[in-house]
N, C-alpha and C positions, 0 to 999 in steps of 0.2 A: 490409100486411106481416105482421100477425098471422095472417091466414088462410093466407098463403103458408107460414109456419112450421108451422102446424097440418097443412097438406097434406103437407109434406115429412115431418114426424114420422109422420103416418098411413101414408104410403107405405113408409117405412123399417120401421115396425112390421109392416105387412102382409107385406113381404118377409121379415122375420125370422121371423114366425110360419109363413109358407109354407115356409121353410127347415127349421124345426123339425119341421113336419108331414111333409115329404118324408123327412127322416132317420128319423123314427119309423116311417114306412110301409115303408121298406126294411130297417130294422134286423133284423126277424125273418127276413129272407132271407139275412143275412150269415153266412158260415161262416168267413171269414178273421178271426182274432183281431186282427191288426194293423189291418185295415180297420175292424173294429168299434171299436177304440180311437180311430182317426182320426175316425170318425163321432161318437163320444161327445164328443170334443174340439170338433168343429165345432158340435155341438148347443149346447154350453155357450157358445160364442162368440155364436151367434145369441141365446141367452137373455140374455147380458149386454147386447147391443145393445138388446133389447126392454126390459130393465130401465132402461137409460139413457133411452130414449124415454119410458117411464112417469114417470120422475123429472122430466124436463123438461116433459112435456106439461101438467102442472098450472099452469105459468106462463102458458099460453095458453088453457086451457079447464078447465071443471069436469067434463067428460066423460072417458070412457076412450078411449085411442087405438084406432083401427080395427084389426081383425084380419081374417084371411081369413074369408069367410063360409062357411056350411055347404056351399053348392053348390060353391065352389072347393075346399074340403077333399075333398068327395066326388069331384070330377073328378080331383084330384091322386091320390087313393088309387086310383081306378079306372084311371087312366092307367098308374100304376106296376104295378098288378096285370096289366093287359093286356100291357104291354111286357116283363114278366118271366115270362110264362107259359111260353114256350119256352126262355128263356135268363135264368137268375137268377145268373149268374156274377158274381164281384166286378167284373170288367171292365164288364159290362153295367150293374150298379148304379152304378158310378162314372160311366159315361157319362150315365146318366139324371140323376144329381145335378149333373153338370157342365152339362148343357143348361139345367136350371132356374137354376143359379147364374149362367150367362152371361146369361140374361134379366134377372136381378136387377142384374147389372153394367151392362147397357145402360140400364136404367131409371134406375139410380143416377147414372150419368154424365150422362144427359139432364137429370135434376133438378139436378145440380151446375151444368151449363152454362146452364140456363135460369133459375136462381135465384141469381144472383151477389150480390144484395142481401139475402139471407136473414140472419137473426141468426147471428153467429159460432158460438154454441153448437149451433145446429141444423145448420149446415154442417159442423161438426166431427163430429157423429154420422153424418151422411150420408156424409162422406168416409171415416170409419172403417169404416162398413158396406161401402162399395164396395171399399176396400182389403182388408178381411177376406175378402170374396167372391173377389177376385182371388187372394189367397193360397190360398184354399180350392181354386180351380181348379188351381193349381199342385200342391197336395197330391194332389188326386184324379187328376191325370194319371198319377201313378206307379202307379195301380191299373188303368189301361186294358189 
């Protein structure tokens, strides 16, 4: 049970740090002030989820929660650079962020479905993370 909770918290934290990384990688390409404000808000939401994970993590381990590794960060950065070389419009940036967010939603829903007996506090963070990402997709759709 404890290992299951740690795994969930690690996955949520990896997803949150990947979301923050992706937003920071596209932010310098954003020219629309409204979209920039949306991304700042989304970044703060990911940050809060990560803080919640960190607060709860110490109940299960004396280590730090897993984050995205250097290779994944580089691949994310490189992918964004390549996909926006010819088109760095707000629509394209929104699309890229939505694709990543949708992968997070799928993984989060899978974790929820496969870990029904996880601790309630862990499931709450996971559920909040998935709902936050689903809301994010709805917000990003407006910029396609």
